[in-house]
C-alpha positions as CSV (number, residue, x, y, z in Angstrom):
1,M,43.3,-67.7,66.1
2,K,44.1,-71.5,66.3
3,N,47.3,-70.7,68.2
4,Y,45.4,-68.8,70.9
5,I,42.8,-71.7,71.3
6,Y,45.6,-74.3,71.5
7,L,47.3,-72.2,74.2
8,I,44.1,-72.0,76.3
9,L,43.5,-75.7,76.0
10,V,47.0,-76.4,77.1
11,L,46.4,-74.2,80.2
12,F,43.2,-76.1,81.0
13,V,45.0,-79.4,80.7
14,M,47.8,-78.3,82.9
15,V,45.3,-77.2,85.5
16,D,43.5,-80.4,85.2
17,V,46.7,-82.4,85.7
18,H,47.6,-80.4,88.7
19,A,44.0,-80.4,90.0
20,Q,43.6,-84.2,90.0
21,P,45.9,-84.9,92.8
22,T,44.6,-81.9,94.6
23,L,41.0,-83.2,94.5
24,Q,42.2,-86.6,95.5
25,D,44.0,-85.2,98.4
26,T,40.9,-83.3,99.4
27,L,38.8,-86.5,99.3
28,N,41.4,-88.3,101.4
29,A,41.4,-85.4,103.8
30,L,37.7,-85.4,104.1
31,S,37.4,-89.2,104.6
32,H,40.5,-90.0,106.8
33,E,42.3,-87.1,108.1
34,H,40.0,-84.2,108.7
35,T,37.0,-84.6,110.9
36,P,34.1,-82.2,110.4
37,V,33.9,-79.5,113.0
38,F,30.4,-78.9,114.3
39,S,29.3,-75.6,115.8
40,G,26.0,-74.7,117.3
41,S,23.4,-77.3,118.3
42,G,20.7,-79.3,116.6
43,D,19.5,-78.2,113.1
44,E,21.7,-75.1,113.4
45,S,24.9,-77.1,113.3
46,I,27.3,-75.9,110.6
47,V,29.9,-78.2,109.1
48,C,33.2,-76.4,108.5
49,Y,36.0,-77.7,106.2
50,K,39.3,-76.2,105.2
51,S,38.9,-74.0,102.2
52,T,42.6,-74.2,100.9
53,H,42.0,-76.4,97.9
54,R,38.8,-74.5,96.9
55,D,40.7,-71.2,97.0
56,F,43.5,-72.6,94.9
57,F,41.1,-73.8,92.3
58,F,39.4,-70.4,92.1
59,C,42.7,-68.7,91.8
60,I,43.8,-70.9,88.9
61,T,40.5,-70.5,87.2
62,G,40.6,-66.7,87.5
63,L,44.2,-66.7,86.1
64,I,43.1,-68.8,83.1
65,V,40.2,-66.4,82.4
66,A,42.5,-63.4,82.7
67,I,45.1,-65.0,80.3
68,A,42.3,-65.9,77.9
69,L,41.0,-62.4,77.9
70,I,44.5,-61.0,77.2
71,L,45.1,-63.5,74.4
72,F,41.8,-62.7,72.8
73,K,42.6,-59.0,73.0
74,L,46.0,-59.6,71.4
75,F,44.4,-61.7,68.7
76,F,42.0,-58.9,67.7
77,F,44.8,-56.3,68.0
78,N,47.0,-58.4,65.7
79,R,44.2,-58.9,63.2
80,R,43.6,-55.2,63.0
81,M,47.3,-54.4,62.6
82,N,47.6,-57.1,59.9
83,R,44.8,-55.5,58.1
84,I,46.4,-52.1,58.3
85,L,49.7,-53.5,57.1
86,R,48.0,-55.2,54.1
87,E,46.4,-51.9,53.2
88,Q,49.8,-50.1,53.6
89,N,51.5,-52.7,51.4
90,V,48.9,-52.3,48.7
91,L,49.4,-48.5,48.8
92,I,53.2,-48.9,48.7
93,E,53.0,-51.3,45.8
94,E,50.7,-48.9,43.9
95,K,53.0,-46.0,44.5
96,N,56.1,-48.0,43.5
97,K,54.3,-49.0,40.3
98,N,53.4,-45.4,39.5
99,I,57.0,-44.3,40.1
100,T,58.4,-47.2,38.0
101,D,55.9,-46.4,35.2
102,S,57.0,-42.7,35.3
103,I,60.7,-43.6,35.2
104,N,60.0,-46.0,32.3
105,Y,58.3,-43.2,30.4
106,A,61.3,-41.0,31.3
107,K,63.5,-43.6,29.7
108,R,61.5,-43.4,26.5
109,L,62.0,-39.6,26.5
110,Q,65.7,-40.0,27.2
111,N,66.1,-42.5,24.4
112,A,64.3,-40.2,22.1
113,I,67.0,-37.5,22.4
114,L,69.8,-40.0,21.7
115,P,70.7,-40.3,18.0
116,S,69.0,-43.3,16.4
117,V,70.7,-46.2,14.8
118,D,69.6,-45.1,11.3
119,H,71.0,-41.6,12.0
120,I,74.3,-43.0,13.1
121,D,74.5,-45.5,10.2
122,G,74.1,-42.7,7.8
123,I,77.2,-40.9,9.2
124,L,79.5,-43.7,10.3
125,S,80.3,-46.9,8.5
126,E,82.3,-48.9,11.1
127,Y,81.5,-48.2,14.7
128,F,79.9,-49.6,17.9
129,I,78.2,-48.1,20.9
130,L,78.0,-50.0,24.2
131,Y,75.4,-48.2,26.3
132,Q,74.5,-49.9,29.6
133,P,72.7,-47.8,32.1
134,K,73.0,-48.7,35.8
135,D,69.3,-48.0,36.4
136,I,66.3,-47.6,34.1
137,V,67.5,-44.1,33.1
138,S,71.1,-43.0,32.7
139,G,73.4,-40.2,33.5
140,D,75.5,-41.0,30.4
141,F,74.6,-40.0,26.9
142,Y,76.3,-40.0,23.5
143,W,76.1,-37.6,20.6
144,V,76.8,-38.1,16.8
145,S,76.3,-35.4,14.2
146,E,77.6,-34.3,10.9
147,H,78.5,-30.9,9.7
148,G,79.8,-30.9,6.1
149,S,82.8,-33.2,6.0
150,K,83.2,-33.1,9.8
151,I,81.7,-35.7,12.2
152,I,81.2,-34.7,15.8
153,V,81.1,-37.5,18.3
154,A,80.8,-37.1,22.1
155,A,80.6,-39.4,25.1
156,V,79.3,-37.5,28.1
157,D,79.2,-38.7,31.8
158,C,77.0,-36.5,34.0
159,T,77.3,-36.4,37.7
160,G,75.4,-39.3,39.3
161,H,73.2,-41.9,37.7
162,G,69.5,-42.8,37.7
163,V,67.0,-40.0,37.8
164,P,69.4,-37.2,39.0
165,G,71.9,-38.2,36.3
166,A,69.2,-38.4,33.7
167,L,67.9,-34.9,34.5
168,L,71.4,-33.5,34.2
169,S,71.9,-35.4,30.9
170,I,69.0,-33.5,29.4
171,V,70.6,-30.3,30.4
172,G,73.9,-31.4,28.9
173,H,72.2,-32.6,25.7
174,N,70.5,-29.2,25.3
175,A,73.8,-27.3,25.9
176,L,75.6,-29.5,23.3
177,Y,72.7,-29.0,20.8
178,Q,72.7,-25.3,21.2
179,T,76.5,-25.0,20.9
180,V,76.8,-27.1,17.8
181,N,73.6,-26.8,15.9
182,E,72.5,-23.3,16.8
183,L,75.7,-21.4,17.5
184,G,77.7,-23.4,14.9
185,I,80.7,-24.0,17.1
186,V,82.6,-27.2,16.1
187,E,86.1,-26.7,17.6
188,P,86.2,-29.2,20.5
189,A,87.7,-26.9,23.2
190,K,85.3,-24.1,22.3
191,V,82.4,-26.5,22.4
192,L,83.3,-27.5,26.0
193,A,83.7,-23.9,27.1
194,T,80.5,-22.8,25.5
195,M,78.6,-25.7,27.0
196,D,80.0,-24.7,30.4
197,S,78.6,-21.2,30.1
198,I,75.2,-22.5,29.0
199,I,74.9,-25.1,31.8
200,R,76.0,-22.5,34.4
201,K,73.2,-20.2,33.2
202,M,70.6,-23.0,33.1
203,L,71.4,-24.1,36.6
204,H,71.9,-20.5,37.9
205,Q,75.3,-21.4,39.2
206,G,77.1,-18.7,41.0
207,E,73.9,-16.9,41.9
208,Y,71.6,-18.2,44.7
209,N,71.9,-21.8,43.6
210,A,74.6,-23.9,45.3
211,I,74.5,-26.7,42.7
212,K,78.0,-27.6,41.5
213,D,77.1,-30.6,39.4
214,G,78.5,-31.0,35.9
215,M,79.8,-33.6,33.5
216,D,82.9,-35.2,32.3
217,M,83.2,-35.8,28.6
218,A,85.3,-36.6,25.5
219,L,84.5,-34.9,22.3
220,C,86.0,-35.5,18.9
221,V,85.7,-33.7,15.6
222,F,86.8,-36.0,12.7
223,D,87.2,-34.8,9.1
224,K,86.2,-37.6,6.7
225,E,88.2,-36.2,3.8
226,S,91.5,-35.3,5.5
227,K,91.2,-37.9,8.3
228,F,92.3,-35.3,10.7
229,L,90.9,-35.7,14.3
230,E,90.6,-32.9,16.9
231,Y,89.8,-33.7,20.5
232,A,89.1,-32.0,23.8
233,G,88.2,-33.8,27.0
234,A,87.0,-33.1,30.5
235,N,88.6,-35.8,32.7
236,N,87.8,-38.5,30.1
237,P,90.7,-39.4,27.7
238,L,90.7,-40.6,24.2
239,Y,92.3,-44.0,23.1
240,I,93.6,-44.4,19.5
241,V,94.7,-47.7,18.1
242,S,97.0,-47.6,15.1
243,E,99.2,-50.4,13.7
244,S,98.5,-52.6,16.7
245,K,99.6,-49.9,19.2
246,L,97.4,-48.0,21.6
247,S,98.1,-44.3,22.4
248,I,96.3,-42.2,25.0
249,I,95.4,-38.5,24.5
250,K,94.9,-37.2,28.0
251,A,92.0,-35.0,29.0
252,S,92.0,-31.7,30.7
253,K,91.5,-31.9,34.5
254,L,88.1,-30.1,34.6
255,T,84.4,-30.7,34.7
256,V,82.0,-29.0,32.2
257,G,79.6,-26.9,34.3
258,T,82.3,-25.7,36.7
259,I,85.1,-24.7,34.3
260,Q,84.9,-21.0,35.2
261,E,85.7,-21.9,38.8
262,Q,88.8,-23.9,37.9
263,L,92.2,-22.8,36.8
264,N,92.4,-25.3,33.9
265,R,90.8,-24.6,30.6
266,P,89.8,-27.1,27.9
267,E,92.5,-27.6,25.3
268,N,92.4,-28.7,21.7
269,Q,94.6,-31.7,20.7
270,S,94.8,-33.1,17.2
271,V,96.2,-36.2,15.5
272,Q,96.4,-37.3,11.9
273,L,94.7,-40.7,11.4
274,K,94.8,-43.0,8.5
275,K,92.6,-45.7,7.1
276,G,92.2,-48.7,9.5
277,D,92.9,-46.7,12.6
278,S,90.4,-46.7,15.4
279,F,89.5,-44.3,18.2
280,Y,87.5,-44.9,21.4
281,L,85.5,-42.6,23.7
282,F,84.0,-43.7,27.0
283,S,82.8,-42.9,30.5
284,D,84.4,-44.2,33.6
285,G,81.7,-46.8,34.4
286,F,83.5,-49.7,32.8
287,A,86.9,-49.1,34.5
288,D,85.2,-48.4,37.9
289,Q,83.2,-51.7,38.0
290,F,84.0,-54.0,40.8
291,G,84.4,-57.7,40.1
292,G,86.8,-60.4,39.3
293,A,88.3,-63.0,41.7
294,D,89.5,-60.3,44.1
295,N,86.4,-58.0,43.7
296,K,88.5,-55.1,42.6
297,K,88.0,-52.3,40.0
298,F,88.5,-53.2,36.4
299,K,90.7,-50.1,36.0
300,S,91.8,-48.2,32.9
301,R,94.9,-50.2,32.3
302,C,92.8,-53.4,31.8
303,L,90.4,-51.5,29.5
304,Q,93.3,-50.4,27.4
305,D,94.6,-54.0,27.1
306,L,91.2,-55.2,26.3
307,I,90.7,-52.7,23.5
308,L,94.1,-53.4,22.1
309,S,93.6,-57.1,22.1
310,L,90.3,-56.7,20.1
311,S,91.6,-54.1,17.7
312,D,91.9,-56.5,14.7
313,K,88.3,-57.6,15.0
314,S,85.2,-56.0,13.5
315,M,83.5,-53.3,15.4
316,K,80.5,-55.6,16.0
317,E,82.7,-58.3,17.4
318,Q,84.5,-55.8,19.6
319,R,81.3,-54.6,21.1
320,S,80.2,-58.2,21.8
321,S,83.5,-59.1,23.4
322,I,83.7,-55.9,25.5
323,F,80.1,-56.5,26.8
324,E,80.8,-60.1,27.6
325,T,84.0,-59.1,29.5
326,F,82.0,-56.6,31.5
327,K,79.3,-59.1,32.4
328,N,81.9,-61.8,33.4
329,W,83.9,-59.3,35.4
330,K,80.9,-57.9,37.2
331,G,79.5,-61.4,38.1
332,R,77.0,-61.1,40.8
333,N,78.1,-57.7,41.9
334,E,75.8,-54.7,41.5
335,Q,76.7,-52.4,38.6
336,V,78.3,-49.4,40.1
337,D,77.8,-46.8,37.4
338,D,76.4,-46.2,33.9
339,V,78.6,-47.7,31.2
340,L,79.3,-46.1,27.8
341,V,82.0,-47.1,25.3
342,I,82.1,-45.9,21.7
343,G,84.5,-47.3,19.1
344,I,85.0,-45.9,15.5
345,R,87.2,-47.2,12.8
346,V,88.5,-44.8,10.1
């Protein structure tokens, strides 16, 4: 409002400045230059002067009044719009809060289906899990269970991240639970194939639904007594460190949830481990993270070198170093995907 008042005052001052010489010119004209013109006779005489300056003054005054009216109208319009914007902002903030609260509660539900630290500690002695969602909820999840002398470990990367990825992770978790705990299937390749069938049924793929989403994963079955490890993977490989050497067991080129539409099938691969060996499962979030001096992807090769360089350290130290490396590499860049790395020492 003050701005409008200041503008009107400025206009009056400008008119006053321009009007002073005009009035002075009028007085000079009346006293020196212009002689009154008389018409008629006697008391009916009429004195006529030029009306130029008077008309100019009326025009300027009318213009100022018109501008003032427009400014006042704009002022009240802006005040009404600001009130509407404030109300809309309050509404948006309230909706954002409700959405955030809902997602935070969804995070609690998602964390509830993940194996607890106590559960994992009862199965594994030396291990680490680096789990770093991109958003509040994650499209990655991990699985650890025990069946007799066999330990089943899985790192699963669902399509997308955030809420869509989290919803698909629930589907994947249920499929894995049904396969292992209800159907009793523990052979890695068969687990992946059975999960694929369950997911396709749950999402009605191949019927009226065009959803083609699925999940990449690495799944290991390790026998504690024989130290024999079986592995099957869907796009996500397995790293094994033994005697300061890193070997890579490649995954099948397929996605769980769309296996029946692909030519490849999951394959079982096995390796005999010994005490002191370590194996690592992970999603692609770490390797795909942009950062560093050239703002490039970290890449799988660098992840291999990092794991090998830390292989002589404890699992707790490895997790800390891997996490610090990720943070330093990312820098101020946005995290591009969910990150999951699991390390287990025999």
